[in-house]
Every structure is written in C-alpha cells, then in structure tokens.
C-alpha positions as CSV (number, residue, x, y, z in Angstrom):
1,X,176.3,120.3,59.2
2,X,173.4,117.9,59.2
3,X,170.0,119.2,59.9
4,X,168.4,117.8,63.0
5,X,164.9,116.5,62.2
6,X,163.8,117.6,65.7
7,X,164.7,121.2,65.0
8,X,161.7,123.3,63.9
9,X,162.8,126.3,62.0
10,X,159.3,127.6,61.3
11,X,158.6,128.5,64.9
12,X,155.6,126.2,65.0
13,X,156.8,124.5,68.1
14,X,155.8,127.6,70.1
15,X,152.3,127.5,68.6
16,X,152.0,123.8,69.3
17,X,153.2,124.3,72.8
18,X,150.4,126.8,73.4
19,X,147.8,124.4,72.0
20,X,149.0,121.5,74.2
21,X,148.2,123.5,77.3
22,X,144.4,124.2,77.2
23,X,142.9,127.4,78.2
24,X,141.1,126.7,81.5
25,X,138.0,128.6,80.4
26,X,137.7,126.4,77.3
27,X,138.0,123.2,79.4
28,X,135.4,124.4,81.9
29,X,133.0,125.2,79.0
30,X,133.5,121.7,77.5
31,X,133.0,120.1,80.9
32,X,129.7,122.1,81.4
33,X,128.5,121.1,77.9
34,X,129.3,117.4,78.6
35,X,127.5,117.6,82.0
36,X,124.4,119.2,80.2
37,X,124.5,116.4,77.6
38,X,124.6,113.7,80.2
39,X,121.8,115.3,82.2
40,X,119.7,115.6,79.0
41,X,120.4,111.9,78.1
42,X,119.5,110.8,81.6
43,X,116.2,112.8,81.5
44,X,115.4,111.2,78.1
45,X,116.1,107.7,79.4
46,X,113.9,108.4,82.5
47,X,111.1,109.6,80.1
48,X,111.4,106.5,77.9
49,X,111.4,104.2,80.9
50,X,108.4,105.9,82.4
51,X,106.5,105.7,79.0
52,X,107.4,102.0,78.8
53,X,106.0,101.4,82.3
54,X,102.8,103.3,81.5
55,X,102.4,101.4,78.3
56,X,103.0,98.1,80.1
57,X,100.4,99.0,82.7
58,X,97.8,99.5,80.0
59,X,98.8,96.1,78.4
60,X,99.2,94.1,81.7
61,X,96.8,91.2,82.2
62,X,95.9,89.5,85.5
63,X,97.8,86.3,84.5
64,X,101.1,88.2,84.1
65,X,100.6,90.1,87.3
66,X,99.8,87.0,89.2
67,X,102.9,85.2,87.8
68,X,105.0,88.2,88.9
69,X,103.4,88.1,92.4
70,X,104.6,84.6,93.1
71,X,105.2,84.4,96.9
72,X,103.4,87.7,97.5
73,X,100.0,88.4,99.0
74,X,97.2,89.3,96.6
75,X,93.4,89.7,96.6
76,X,91.7,88.3,93.5
77,X,88.2,89.4,92.6
78,X,86.2,86.8,90.7
79,X,83.0,86.4,88.7
80,X,80.0,85.9,90.9
81,X,81.2,88.6,93.4
82,X,83.6,86.2,95.1
83,X,87.1,87.1,96.1
84,X,90.1,85.2,97.4
85,X,93.0,86.6,99.5
86,X,96.3,84.8,100.1
87,X,99.7,84.2,98.7
88,X,100.3,83.2,95.1
89,X,102.0,79.8,95.1
90,X,101.7,78.7,91.5
91,X,100.5,80.0,88.1
92,X,99.7,77.6,85.3
93,X,98.6,78.1,81.8
94,X,94.9,78.7,82.8
95,X,94.9,78.9,86.6
96,X,96.5,80.4,89.7
97,X,96.9,78.7,93.0
98,X,96.6,80.9,96.1
99,X,97.4,79.7,99.7
100,X,94.6,81.0,101.9
101,X,93.7,80.6,105.5
102,X,91.5,77.6,104.6
103,X,94.1,75.9,102.3
104,X,95.0,76.2,98.7
105,X,92.5,77.7,96.3
106,X,92.8,77.1,92.6
107,X,91.3,79.8,90.4
108,X,90.6,79.7,86.7
109,X,92.1,82.7,85.0
110,X,88.9,83.2,83.0
111,X,87.0,83.9,86.2
112,X,89.5,86.6,87.4
113,X,88.0,90.1,87.2
114,X,90.8,91.9,89.0
115,X,93.9,91.6,91.1
116,X,95.0,93.8,94.0
117,X,98.7,93.6,95.0
118,X,101.6,95.7,96.0
119,X,103.3,94.9,92.6
120,X,103.0,97.6,89.9
121,X,101.5,96.0,86.8
122,X,103.8,98.1,84.7
123,X,106.7,95.9,85.9
124,X,104.9,92.6,85.6
125,X,104.9,92.0,81.8
126,X,107.3,89.1,81.1
127,X,108.7,89.2,84.6
128,X,106.8,86.3,86.2
129,X,107.1,82.5,85.8
130,X,104.3,80.2,84.8
131,X,104.4,76.4,84.9
132,X,103.3,74.1,82.0
133,X,100.3,72.8,83.8
134,X,96.5,73.3,83.3
135,X,93.5,73.3,85.6
136,X,92.7,69.9,84.2
137,X,96.0,68.6,85.4
138,X,95.4,69.9,88.9
139,X,91.9,68.4,89.0
140,X,93.2,65.0,87.8
141,X,95.9,65.0,90.5
142,X,93.2,65.7,93.1
143,X,90.9,63.0,91.6
144,X,93.7,60.4,91.8
145,X,94.3,61.4,95.4
146,X,90.6,60.9,96.0
147,X,90.3,64.4,97.4
148,X,87.2,66.1,98.6
149,X,86.8,69.5,97.0
150,X,84.5,72.5,97.2
151,X,83.9,74.1,93.8
152,X,82.9,77.8,93.5
153,X,80.9,78.4,90.3
154,X,81.0,81.6,88.3
155,X,77.5,82.4,89.4
156,X,78.5,82.4,93.0
157,X,77.1,79.0,93.9
158,X,79.1,76.3,95.6
159,X,79.1,72.5,95.6
160,X,81.2,69.9,97.2
161,X,82.2,66.3,96.7
162,X,85.0,63.9,95.7
163,X,86.2,64.2,92.2
164,X,85.5,61.1,90.2
165,X,85.8,62.3,86.6
166,X,87.7,65.1,84.8
167,X,87.3,66.0,81.1
168,X,85.2,68.7,79.5
169,X,83.3,68.6,82.8
170,X,84.1,67.7,86.3
171,X,82.1,65.0,88.1
172,X,81.7,65.1,91.8
173,X,80.3,62.4,94.0
174,X,78.8,63.2,97.4
175,X,76.3,61.5,99.7
176,X,73.4,62.6,97.5
177,X,74.8,61.4,94.2
178,X,76.8,62.7,91.3
179,X,77.1,66.3,90.2
180,X,78.4,67.1,86.7
181,X,79.9,70.6,86.3
182,X,81.0,72.2,83.1
183,X,84.6,73.4,83.2
184,X,83.6,76.8,81.9
185,X,81.3,77.2,85.0
186,X,84.1,76.7,87.5
187,X,85.6,79.9,89.0
188,X,87.6,78.3,91.7
189,X,87.9,75.2,93.9
190,X,89.7,74.3,97.1
191,X,90.8,71.2,98.8
192,X,91.5,72.0,102.5
193,X,93.5,68.7,103.0
194,X,95.6,69.1,99.9
195,X,99.1,70.5,100.1
196,X,100.7,71.9,97.1
197,X,101.6,69.6,94.3
C-alpha cells in the first residue's frame, strides 16, 4: 500500500485545526490593541500638525499672509499710523495691491506693520501666490498711462500728481511743479481711475 501524502499520522492535523480557528477572546484583544495603536498614532499626528501650525505662526510674515489672502478682505496697518482696508488683488515681490472703496491701493511691503484677516497665519506659509512684479513696474505702468496718483509717505504725509519719472525716486508733476519722492519714503499710493493691471 502506498502512503498518501495527505495523511498525517502524527495527529498534528487536530492541532493545526485548532490553531486555524482563533479564540474569540484573542481576536478581541488584538482588535483592541490595534484600535489603541491607531488612536495613539492619530493623536501623535494631531500633535505634530498643531506644533507645525504654531511654528508656522511664529515664522509667518505679512507678505506670505497677504499672498494667501488673495481675494479676501484684510486690514493692513502701515508706518505713519495709516491703515488700508479692502480685498487683496495682487501681491508682487515688494508690494501688495488692495481694492478699496476709493480704488486700488498699492502698498510697499516694507511699510506694512501688521495684517488683520480671517486667515490663520499658521496656514499661510508657502500657500499663497505672488507675481513676478515690483512696485517700480506698477509705477512705470501708471506713468505710461499718464495717471494721477496720491502717494502716502511713511511719515503719514500725502502728495499728489501725475507720475513723470520712476527710478530710485518717483517724480510727480502737479500744478505747482515737480515733487521728487525717494522710493524708501513711499508707504502706499492709489490711482482712483486705474483698474487692475
């Protein structure tokens, strides 16, 4: 007679049958341990995410927050005790444009002291979009359009005129003559008749 390879003479099939059918209490314990591990991993992930947001809040800068606020209402506090409230429409390398009730206001980022918005600064880092444009580009566009602008200086003073020159300074021409303004003295400017570029 030929031995059948499926026959188990050692009686181990009974033992293996028993191990194939798990004990319900062992399965329940394993399920509980797995659920505990998942809850612990989830809590750790939440702690890490919260720490990252808090770290981002401490590292956030107004330019990143303003870029993230594109299309949203903000209030920007400036040097010279001025402020500007409106909707962010554009953020360039060194400026932000805000649509206000009197038209677009271009603000130099160096003049920004603070930003109030509904956006959490912790979520703003790297989230926004800036365009490859500078305040000089905006002023040149307005100069070529022969636009009349009102310039707000960092000391709070204002002056108006048509832009006739842009470089290290901005030259305005009004009825009384020419006004030369250092770029570093400009906090913001607006052009009520201009629409966005």
